[in-house]
C-alpha positions in Angstrom: 0.0 0.0 0.0 1.4 3.4 -0.9 0.1 6.8 0.1 0.7 10.2 -1.6 2.3 13.0 0.3 3.0 16.3 -1.6 3.0 14.5 -5.0 5.5 11.8 -4.1 4.8 8.2 -3.1 5.4 7.1 0.5 5.4 3.5 1.6 3.0 2.7 4.4 4.4 1.6 7.8 3.9 -2.1 8.4 2.1 -3.4 11.6 2.2 -7.1 12.2 -0.7 -8.4 14.3 0.3 -11.8 15.6 -2.5 -13.5 17.6 -4.4 -16.7 17.1 -7.7 -15.4 18.7 -10.1 -14.2 16.1 -11.7 -11.7 18.5 -8.4 -10.0 19.4 -7.2 -9.9 15.8 -10.6 -8.4 14.8 -10.2 -5.7 17.5 -6.9 -4.6 16.2 -7.9 -4.8 12.5 -10.9 -2.6 13.3 -8.7 -0.2 15.4 -6.0 0.2 12.7 -8.0 -0.6 9.6 -8.8 3.0 8.6 -5.2 4.2 8.9 -4.1 4.8 5.3 -0.5 5.1 6.5 -0.4 1.6 8.0 -0.3 -1.7 6.1 -1.7 -4.5 8.3 -0.1 -7.9 8.3 -1.7 -10.8 10.2 -0.1 -13.9 11.6 -1.9 -16.6 13.7 1.1 -18.9 14.3 4.8 -18.7 15.1 5.5 -19.9 11.6 3.6 -17.1 10.0 5.4 -14.5 12.2 8.8 -16.0 11.1 7.7 -15.9 7.5 6.9 -12.2 7.7 10.1 -11.3 9.6 12.2 -13.3 7.1 10.8 -11.0 4.4 11.8 -8.0 6.4 10.9 -6.8 9.8 7.7 -4.8 10.1 7.8 -1.3 11.6 5.8 -2.4 14.7 4.3 -5.6 16.0 1.6 -6.8 18.3 2.7 -10.2 19.6 0.7 -12.6 21.7 3.1 -14.8 23.6 0.8 -17.8 23.3 0.9 -18.3 19.6 0.6 -21.9 18.4 3.8 -23.4 17.0 5.1 -26.6 15.4 8.4 -28.5 15.9 9.7 -26.8 12.7 9.1 -23.4 14.3 10.8 -24.5 17.5 14.0 -25.5 15.6 14.3 -21.9 14.3 14.4 -20.4 17.8 16.9 -20.5 20.7 16.4 -23.6 22.9 13.5 -23.2 25.4 13.6 -24.5 28.9 10.2 -26.0 28.2 8.0 -26.7 25.2 5.2 -24.4 26.6 3.8 -22.0 24.0 4.4 -19.1 26.3 8.1 -19.8 26.6 8.3 -20.2 22.8 6.7 -16.8 22.4 9.3 -15.3 24.7 12.0 -17.1 22.7 10.6 -15.6 19.5 10.9 -12.1 21.0 14.4 -13.0 22.1 15.3 -14.1 18.5 14.0 -10.8 17.1 15.9 -8.8 19.6 19.2 -10.7 19.5 19.3 -12.6 16.2 22.2 -11.6 14.0 20.0 -11.6 10.9 17.9 -8.7 12.2 20.7 -6.4 13.4 19.9 -3.1 15.0 16.4 -3.1 13.5 15.5 -6.1 15.6 16.8 -4.4 18.7 14.6 -1.3 18.2 11.5 -2.8 16.6 8.4 -1.6 18.6 6.7 -4.7 20.0 3.5 -4.6 22.0 3.4 -7.9 23.8 0.0 -9.2 24.9 -0.6 -12.2 27.1 -3.1 -13.8 29.4 -0.3 -15.0 31.7 0.4 -12.3 34.3 3.0 -14.4 36.1 6.0 -12.6 37.6 8.4 -14.9 35.6 6.8 -13.6 32.4 7.3 -10.0 33.3 10.9 -10.7 34.4 11.7 -12.3 31.0 9.8 -10.0 28.7 10.5 -6.5 30.2 14.3 -6.6 29.5 13.6 -7.7 25.9 11.3 -4.8 25.4 13.3 -2.1 27.1 12.2 1.3 25.6 11.0 -0.4 22.4 7.7 -1.9 23.4 5.2 -2.5 26.2 3.7 -5.6 27.9 -0.1 -5.8 28.3 -2.1 -8.5 30.1 -5.5 -9.5 28.8 -7.9 -7.9 29.0 -6.3 -4.6 27.8 -7.3 -1.2 26.5 -6.9 -1.1 22.7 -7.0 2.7 22.8 -3.8 2.8 24.8 -2.1 0.4 22.4 -3.3 2.4 19.4 -1.9 5.6 20.7 1.5 4.0 21.6 1.8 2.4 18.2 0.8 5.6 16.4 3.3 7.6 18.4 6.0 5.1 17.6 5.2 5.1 13.9 4.9 8.9 14.0 1.4 8.7 12.5 -1.4 11.0 13.8 -3.8 9.1 16.0 -7.4 9.0 14.7 -9.2 8.8 18.0 -11.5 11.7 18.8 -9.5 14.5 20.5 -11.4 14.3 23.8 -10.9 10.5 24.0 -7.3 10.8 23.0 -6.7 13.3 25.8 -8.2 11.0 28.4 -6.2 8.0 27.1 -3.0 10.0 27.0 -3.6 10.9 30.7 -4.1 7.2 31.5 -0.8 6.4 29.6 1.0 9.0 31.7 -0.5 7.8 34.9 0.5 4.2 34.1 4.0 5.3 33.2 3.9 4.0 29.6 
């Protein structure tokens, strides 16, 4: 998807939405679907995420840590301490951040991690991988907050109504995002 800006073509920013749950994907597709400056990519498995990033990293990603995977996917990632989907999702994030094939882009890719597992061990493993280049959200989450954070990162004007945007930005500030 290309957009026009002052007579010259501009490539849209790519947002990869990686979640196996139809309802959550639908929420994000609805939330970002009207942004002409964002090309939406959808993945429902670790394999699909790996295929997208092999073709070039997106500009931002929403990543559910509990994506389904196969043995083939597992071989592409650093060895996990367990074959639990959640740990493989963390290993996928680790590979993006530290894999030689992704270089500095992988280290700075904005990743919004979503998970239903609010365990301390998850936070302890994910937060260092995100650093200043992403946020961790537990389900259920506020899609407005995620929308604003991603738009800010992509340097794209947020399409939320001004009053709602102000309220959400106050919430973002209060939560320290």
